[in-house]
C-alpha positions in Angstrom: 68.6 136.1 95.8 70.5 132.9 96.6 68.9 130.3 93.9 69.4 127.0 95.5 67.9 124.4 93.1 70.7 122.0 91.9 70.4 122.9 88.0 70.6 126.5 88.1 73.7 128.7 87.7 74.9 131.0 90.1 73.4 134.7 90.1 76.6 136.1 88.7 76.6 133.7 85.9 73.4 133.8 85.0 73.3 137.7 84.8 76.4 137.8 82.4 74.6 135.4 80.2 71.3 136.9 80.2 72.6 140.4 79.9 72.7 141.6 76.0 74.1 145.2 75.8 72.8 146.8 79.2 72.9 146.0 82.6 70.2 143.5 83.6 70.7 144.2 87.1 70.8 147.9 86.7 68.7 149.9 89.6 67.3 153.1 88.6 65.6 156.0 90.7 65.5 156.4 94.5 66.6 153.7 96.7 63.8 154.2 99.2 60.1 155.1 99.0 59.5 158.7 100.3 57.5 158.9 103.5 54.7 161.2 103.4 52.2 162.0 105.9 49.5 159.1 106.9 47.1 162.1 106.8 47.7 162.5 103.3 46.8 159.0 102.1 44.2 157.8 105.1 44.4 156.4 108.6 46.7 153.5 107.7 50.2 154.1 108.8 53.2 154.0 106.6 54.4 151.3 108.8 51.3 149.1 108.4 51.5 149.4 104.6 51.8 146.2 102.0 54.7 147.3 99.9 54.3 146.2 96.4 56.8 145.2 93.4 55.3 145.1 90.0 57.2 143.0 87.8 56.5 143.4 83.9 55.3 146.8 83.2 53.3 146.3 79.9 49.5 146.7 79.0 47.8 144.3 81.7 50.2 145.9 84.5 49.4 149.6 83.6 45.4 149.5 83.2 44.6 146.7 85.4 47.2 145.2 88.2 48.7 148.5 89.5 45.5 150.5 89.4 44.2 147.2 91.2 46.1 147.7 94.2 47.4 151.5 94.3 44.0 152.8 95.0 44.3 151.5 98.3 45.5 153.3 101.4 47.0 150.3 103.0 49.4 149.4 100.0 52.3 151.2 98.1 53.8 150.1 94.9 57.5 151.3 95.8 59.3 149.0 92.9 58.7 148.6 89.2 60.7 146.1 87.0 60.7 145.4 83.1 63.8 144.3 81.0 62.6 146.9 78.5 64.3 150.0 80.4 61.8 152.4 78.2 58.8 150.4 80.0 60.4 150.3 83.4 61.0 154.0 83.1 57.5 154.7 82.4 56.2 152.5 84.9 58.1 154.4 87.4 56.8 157.7 85.9 53.2 156.5 86.0 53.3 155.5 89.8 55.1 158.3 91.0 52.7 160.5 89.2 49.7 158.7 90.7 51.0 159.2 94.3 52.1 162.9 93.7 48.6 163.8 92.5 47.3 161.7 95.6 49.7 163.9 98.1 49.3 167.2 96.2 52.8 167.5 96.0 55.9 166.1 93.5 56.7 162.1 94.7 59.9 160.2 93.5 59.7 157.1 95.4 59.6 154.3 93.1 62.8 152.2 92.4 63.2 150.6 89.1 64.7 147.4 88.1 65.6 145.8 84.9 66.1 142.1 86.7 63.2 140.6 88.6 65.8 139.2 90.8 67.4 142.3 92.1 63.3 143.4 93.0 62.8 140.4 94.8 66.1 141.0 96.9 65.0 143.8 98.0 63.9 143.3 101.6 61.6 146.2 101.9 59.1 144.6 99.2 56.5 142.4 100.8 54.5 141.2 97.8 54.7 141.1 93.9 52.3 141.8 90.8 53.7 139.3 88.1 52.4 140.6 84.8 54.5 139.1 82.3 54.1 137.4 78.8 52.9 133.7 79.8 56.6 131.7 79.4 57.6 133.8 82.1 54.6 133.2 85.0 55.7 130.2 86.3 59.6 130.5 86.9 59.3 134.0 88.3 56.2 132.9 90.7 58.6 130.3 91.9 61.5 132.5 92.6 58.9 135.0 94.3 57.9 132.8 96.8 61.2 131.1 97.4 62.3 134.8 98.0 59.4 135.4 100.9 56.9 137.3 98.5 53.0 136.9 98.5 51.9 136.7 94.8 49.4 138.3 92.3 49.8 136.1 89.2 48.5 136.9 85.9 46.9 134.1 84.4 47.6 131.5 83.0 49.5 129.9 85.7 52.2 128.5 83.2 53.1 127.5 80.1 53.0 123.8 80.6 51.6 121.5 82.8 54.7 120.1 84.3 55.9 124.1 85.2 52.6 124.5 86.8 52.9 121.6 89.2 56.2 123.0 90.3 54.6 126.6 90.9 51.9 125.1 92.9 54.5 122.8 94.8 56.4 126.0 95.6 53.7 128.1 96.9 52.2 125.0 99.1 56.1 124.7 100.4 56.7 127.9 101.6 53.2 128.9 102.6 52.9 132.0 100.4 49.7 133.7 99.5 49.5 133.6 95.7 45.9 134.7 93.7 45.6 133.8 90.3 44.3 136.7 87.9 41.1 134.8 87.6 39.0 138.0 87.9 35.9 136.8 87.1 35.3 134.9 90.1 35.0 138.2 92.1 32.4 139.7 89.6 28.7 138.6 91.1 27.3 136.8 88.2 29.7 133.9 87.9 29.2 133.3 91.4 25.8 133.2 91.5 25.6 131.1 88.1 28.3 128.6 89.9 25.9 128.7 93.3 22.9 128.3 91.2 24.5 125.3 89.5 26.0 123.7 92.6 22.7 124.0 94.3 20.5 122.1 91.5 18.5 125.2 90.2 18.9 123.3 86.6 18.4 120.1 87.8 21.4 117.3 87.2 24.4 118.9 85.3 24.9 117.4 82.1 26.8 119.7 79.8 29.1 122.9 79.9 29.4 125.0 76.6 32.5 127.2 76.7 32.5 130.1 74.3 35.7 132.0 73.7 37.0 134.7 71.2 38.8 134.4 68.2 42.7 135.7 67.4 43.6 136.4 63.5 46.6 135.1 62.2 49.4 137.5 60.4 51.9 137.5 57.5 55.7 136.6 58.1 57.6 140.0 59.5 61.4 140.8 58.8 64.0 140.3 61.2 64.7 143.8 62.8 67.4 145.1 65.2 66.7 144.6 68.8 66.1 147.7 70.3 68.9 149.1 72.6 66.6 149.2 75.6 65.0 146.0 75.4 67.0 142.7 77.1 65.7 140.3 74.0 67.8 137.5 75.2 66.2 137.6 78.7 62.8 138.2 77.0 62.8 134.8 75.2 63.6 133.6 78.4 63.5 129.3 78.4 62.1 129.6 75.2 64.5 128.9 71.9 65.9 131.6 70.2 64.5 133.2 67.4 65.0 136.6 65.6 63.6 139.5 66.8 60.7 141.5 65.2 58.2 144.1 66.8 55.5 141.8 66.5 56.9 139.1 68.1 57.0 140.9 71.3 55.5 144.2 72.4 54.9 147.8 70.6 58.0 150.1 71.1 55.6 152.9 70.9 52.4 152.7 73.2 50.6 149.8 75.1 48.6 148.0 72.5 48.0 144.5 72.3 51.0 142.3 72.2 52.1 140.0 69.3 53.4 137.5 71.8 49.9 136.5 72.7 49.7 135.2 69.0 53.0 133.0 68.9 52.6 129.9 70.3 56.4 130.1 71.5 55.3 132.2 74.4 51.4 131.0 75.0 48.6 128.7 73.8 46.5 131.2 72.2 42.6 132.0 73.2 42.4 128.5 74.8 44.6 129.7 77.8 44.2 133.5 77.1 40.2 133.4 78.0 40.0 129.8 78.3 41.6 130.2 81.7 39.1 132.3 83.2 35.7 130.8 81.4 36.9 127.0 82.4 38.1 128.2 85.7 34.6 129.6 86.5 32.9 126.2 85.0 35.1 124.1 87.1 33.8 126.4 89.9 30.2 125.3 89.0 31.2 121.9 88.5 32.7 121.4 91.8 35.6 120.1 89.9 38.3 122.9 91.1 40.8 120.2 92.4 40.6 117.8 89.3 40.0 117.8 85.6 38.7 115.7 82.7 39.5 112.1 82.0 38.8 112.2 78.6 39.9 115.0 76.0 39.3 115.3 72.1 38.8 118.0 69.5 40.4 119.7 66.3 41.5 123.4 65.2 42.6 125.4 62.4 46.3 126.6 62.3 48.0 129.0 60.3 49.6 127.4 57.5 52.2 130.5 57.2 53.2 133.7 59.0 54.5 134.8 62.2 51.7 134.2 64.7 50.7 130.7 64.6 48.4 129.9 67.9 45.0 128.1 66.8 42.0 129.5 64.7 38.7 128.1 64.7 38.5 125.1 67.1 36.2 122.6 68.9 37.2 120.5 72.1 35.4 118.4 74.1 36.3 116.9 77.6 34.3 114.1 79.6 34.8 114.4 83.2 34.3 111.3 86.0 30.9 112.5 87.0 30.1 112.1 83.6 29.7 116.0 82.5 30.8 116.7 79.3 32.5 120.2 78.3 32.8 121.5 75.0 34.8 124.4 74.1 34.6 126.4 70.6 34.8 130.1 69.2 31.5 129.2 67.4 29.6 129.8 70.4 28.7 133.0 72.8 31.4 134.4 74.9 30.6 133.1 77.9 29.5 129.6 79.9 26.5 127.8 79.2 25.4 125.0 82.2 23.0 122.6 80.8 21.0 120.6 83.2 18.2 118.0 83.0 15.6 121.2 84.3 17.1 123.9 82.5 20.1 125.9 81.7 22.1 129.2 82.9 24.2 131.4 80.8 26.9 133.8 82.5 29.5 136.3 80.8 31.0 139.6 81.5 28.0 141.2 79.9 28.7 144.8 78.8 32.3 145.1 80.2 34.7 146.3 77.9 37.9 143.7 77.6 40.6 145.9 76.0 40.4 148.5 73.1 42.7 146.4 71.5 41.8 142.7 72.2 39.9 141.2 69.1 36.5 141.3 70.8 36.5 144.8 72.4 32.8 143.7 73.8 30.9 140.4 74.4 28.3 139.4 71.8 25.9 138.8 74.5 25.0 142.1 76.9 23.2 140.4 79.2 25.6 139.2 81.7 23.1 136.3 83.3 20.4 134.5 81.6 18.3 131.6 82.1 15.8 129.1 80.6 13.3 130.5 82.9 13.8 133.6 84.4 12.7 132.1 88.1 16.2 130.2 88.2 18.0 133.7 88.4 15.8 135.2 90.4 16.0 132.0 93.1 17.3 132.9 96.7 20.3 130.5 97.8 19.1 129.5 101.1 21.3 129.6 104.5 21.6 125.7 104.6 22.7 125.8 100.7 26.1 125.6 98.9 27.4 129.1 99.4 30.8 130.1 97.6 33.6 132.6 98.8 32.5 136.0 97.9 34.7 138.8 96.4 33.5 142.2 94.6 37.4 143.2 94.4 40.0 140.6 92.9 43.2 142.5 94.2 41.8 143.3 97.0 40.7 140.0 97.9 44.5 138.9 97.7 45.8 141.8 99.6 43.1 141.0 102.3 44.2 137.7 102.7 48.2 138.7 102.4 46.9 140.3 105.9 44.9 137.2 106.9 46.8 134.7 105.7 43.5 132.8 104.5 43.3 131.5 100.7 42.1 133.9 98.2 39.1 133.3 96.0 41.7 131.9 93.3 44.6 129.9 94.9 47.1 128.5 93.2 46.0 124.8 93.2 43.0 126.0 91.5 44.4 128.2 88.9 46.9 125.3 87.9 44.1 122.8 87.5 42.4 125.4 85.5 45.3 126.3 83.3 45.8 122.4 82.8 42.6 122.0 81.5 43.1 124.4 79.3 46.5 123.0 77.9 44.6 119.2 77.7 42.3 121.2 75.0 45.0 122.5 73.2 46.8 119.0 73.2 43.9 117.8 71.8 44.1 120.2 69.1 47.4 119.0 68.5 47.2 115.5 68.3 43.8 115.4 66.9 42.7 112.2 68.7 41.1 111.4 72.1 43.3 111.6 75.0 43.3 109.6 78.3 44.2 111.8 81.4 44.5 110.5 84.8 44.2 114.0 86.9 45.1 112.4 90.2 48.9 111.6 88.6 48.8 114.1 85.9 49.5 111.8 83.2 48.0 110.4 80.3 47.1 106.9 80.0 49.5 104.6 78.0 50.5 107.4 75.5 53.9 108.6 75.4 53.5 111.2 73.0 51.0 113.0 74.8 53.0 112.7 78.1 55.9 114.4 76.2 53.7 117.3 75.4 53.4 118.1 79.3 56.9 120.0 79.4 58.8 121.7 77.0 62.7 121.7 76.4 64.2 124.7 78.6 66.8 127.0 77.1 69.7 127.7 79.9 70.1 129.2 82.1 66.3 130.1 82.3 65.7 126.6 83.8 63.1 125.1 86.3 63.1 122.1 88.2 
């Protein structure tokens, strides 16, 4: 794929700089997908299938994103990519085995890549799943839409607000269909809670309480040799060089929760990890999907030592232009509570399992939807009231929109605004003072120090306009 941006190096120069002991552009596996009779996979003919490439083959890709698309007969994963060659090969095997079981015979139709740009250059790939660590989301997203691919992008949308704006602009410029992995929007209780609030069932909305799980700190970790199967230089991407230690990256054996989730270099911690889900659904109910707060303040505890340095206990507050206050804290039950002049509604994932290796395996409140008065949640939304988009399958909604070219339930600008709000809360934790935000200009008012936090220095050659 030829990069058209002025500050980018040539493809050959990029690969030469990024490679660390292995061919970053290597391609392994079969060159073309094996075509089996349509009768084996359903009525959809192979020529009408949406062909998918999976970029990032770690935990979330294996348990959520690839299974979310391969279950459909009109879709075929034909390529996988990871800059850890071991994980790439294991992903190839996983997908080949799935289609082999479905076909009832051996299958070897998945191409493996070590460099995502080579996958994007494959014209047989219609769309991609991006399931990488957070610091790679925006850059790969921009490259994907510029390559003409539709995208399912894991949340959060970006590492910084500036990156998120570039990504959203690129999506709208290219006209690609991009779905953010804010899958709570495809859970009926979150949609219904948003409809109840929007239709005044709790009166005028006054306060939104967002409860997030916590993240434990850790000890110092020794420098370790970089595994031969890992292109660690490229894994670091635009972030500063730091020595390799396994707990900073991902396990070399198995797919437990990766350590990068607790390193600020690669993300902001639970404020974006789970905050991207809950604040997104809060914005949905607040009718604030294309804006953000005007004031934000708060405090947080940060580890004094150790490898893992994301926030610990915290409490932040944001004020919106309509007077609604949002309070975010780990002290609240994991979920969203909407408080109005005539009652309240609380919504969560209920007993839905997160993942076995997450800090909170199950949510504290087993009831997915509750209210101050049971009549609130048994009320019927009338035909003339506000009805929100319905989806029972987040990946399926994206795939349907890839075909119809309609906007999905979690489009890019909405995802960017949700991510931005999370990052604003994080900046308030860091500055420990009230910040005044202009959602239209996406700048702080009269605050050079805070505005400097809207972006981060980027390490060559992993640059983004």
